[in-house]
N, C-alpha and C positions, 0 to 999 in steps of 0.2 A: 423474675421465672425466667425468663429467659437467659439470661446469664447464668443461672445455675445449669440450664440443660447444656448450654456451651461449654461450661466447666466441667460438667460429666463426660460430655463428647471427649472432649481435650484429654482429658484423664487417660477416658479408653482407648484413644490412640496412642496417647504416649505409652502405653500398656503393653499393648500391642506393636510398638516400633522395640520396645524392650527384651519381648519375647522372642519377635525374630531375628534380633540382631545376630543373634549366634548362627545362625542359619546362613549369613548372608559368606560367601565362600570369596576370600580375600584374593584367589587365583584371578577374579576378572568374571562379569557374567556376558558381559559382551551387551551388545544394543539391546536384543530384545528384552533381556533381563530389567536394565535401566528405564525401559520403555516400561514394563509390565509395574515396576513399582512407580512410577509416576502416574500410570493411568490410574492404578489403585488411590492413592494419594490423592489423586484430583477427584476420585469416585466418593472418597469419605467425606474432604471437605463440602461437595456437592451436597453431601446426603446430612454433614450440620447445619450448612446454611438452608436447608428444606426442613429441616427439624426445626430450626428460629423461626424462618417464614411461618409455616406452621404454627406454631405455638403461639406467634405474636397478632394473628389471623383470629386463632380459637378464643382468644384473650378478649381482641376487639367484639368479637360476636359474641361474647358472654358465655361462653363453653368452658372454660377456666376462670375460676375463683378461687 
């Protein structure tokens, strides 16, 4: 179950990256733009981990059958 959730989330992240890639300006975005992308990626990864942990705990408690 958790593997399926993580797989779906990773597919969604890859789709978002593919959609946002054309918006990237090749002239360079500077430090703030790069930091923003890193913060966004960190937030997505943290959300993925939180969803996986939540699903694991819910399964152990019997909420997910």
